[in-house]
C-alpha positions, 0 to 999 in steps of 0.5 A: 322938653324931654318926656319919658313915656312908660309903656308895656312891651306888647305890640298894641301897647307900643303902637298906642305909645307911638300914637301918643308921641305923634300927638305930642310932636304935632303940638310941640315938634321940638319935644323929645320923647323917650320910650321906657319899655316895662314888663308888667306883672300881668305880662309875666304870668299866664294865669287868669288875671281875676285869680291873681289880682286883676288888671291892675297888674298891667299898671303897677309897674308903670306907676312905679316908674312914675313914682321913682322918676323913671318916667314922666307919663304912662300910656295905658289901654284905659280899660286896664286901669283900675277905676279907683286910682291911688291919689298920687296918680291921675289920668291927665288925657285920653286920645280919641276913642276907637271902636268900643265894642267886642268882636267874636273871631269864629272858626270857618263855617260858623256864624251868629246862629251857632251861638245857640250851640255848645261852642268852645269860646275863649275869653280873658275875663269874667265880664265877657264870660258872664255875658256870653253865658247870658246869651247861651248857658251851654257855651263852654267858656275857656280862659286865654291870655297873651297879646292879640296875635298870640290869642289868635294863634292859640285859637287855631292850635287849640281847636277853639270855635271862637275868641272874643277880643276888643274891636279896637285892638283889631283896628289899631293892629290892622288884624284881619280875620276871615270870619268876624262877628261884631256883638251888638250892645244888647248882646255884649256891652263893653267894658268901662273905657274900652277903646280908649288910650289913657295917659297917666301922670303923677298928680302933682305934675298936672299943672307942669309943662308936661301936664299942660302939653297933655291938655292939648292932646286930650280928646275932651269927649272921650275923657268925659265919657270914660270918666263917667264910665269909670265913676260908675264902676268905682261906685259899684266897688268893683274893678276892671275885671268885675262883670260890669259893663258901662258905655257912655255916649256923648253927642251935642252935650247930650249923654246916653249912659248904659250899664249892665251887671251880670252874675258870673253864671249869666243867670242874673242880669241888671240893665239900666239906661239913662239920658241927660244933658252933660251940664247935669252930669253930677246929679244924673250920674249920682241918681243912676248909680243909686238905681243900680245899687238899689236893684242889687248890682253891688251884691251881684258884683261882689259875689 
């Protein structure tokens, strides 16, 4: 069997794709994997994504490859995939999740206490920006684009005090920085599906030979947790750039679900947490969403 795998060109995307290939070959050593490198629309611009169509720009060209048969599967950072997919496509599998949190790379000599000052911090999206402003409204938040190493280089050349990135990306790329602060969940709740690698396929191939192989590499806990997180985002009628954070933790069939919705300026914050048994997830998640909406979360997101 041969599998054509669509991926973006960034070092992180290629690393994640090779991780998927390793899992596939572990279960089927005779399988041949061909990497189909695609330059996404999101990679062709330095403009802030929320002003030009959102993170779906990272996904659309890969889905086009699935649609026209150029690729059999597409590998994504799942946090970049819109919560509501075209019915033609499905997330067939996820690999075991990496670190879920956000990290703040700081200039030498700075520490957590300095977050109370007028620091200039770069971040690529409204979710992180709004939570930073909730910590300190006097922070100067500036947009930044590019792969992780490019952002780190810009931090140095542009004289920034700090840069927020996903801890999972640092771990996967084995990037070391001399001064890193890890946000707690209370300070910055992560994006839906952050730290997870998602594998997308055409829905009509879920039961195919390729689809059955993906079931073997699927990490069920990560799949279930990210599915719940993405359901919450979808219910808010938001997208992967909306200022909504969701984290679902599953252990021993018990679930802890946390969500935070923050206004763009950080002045309004809605926090909700619930716990339930996994077997009760349908009703529990429905009730959780109902509470969020009742507290005005959808209105904050849509402003």
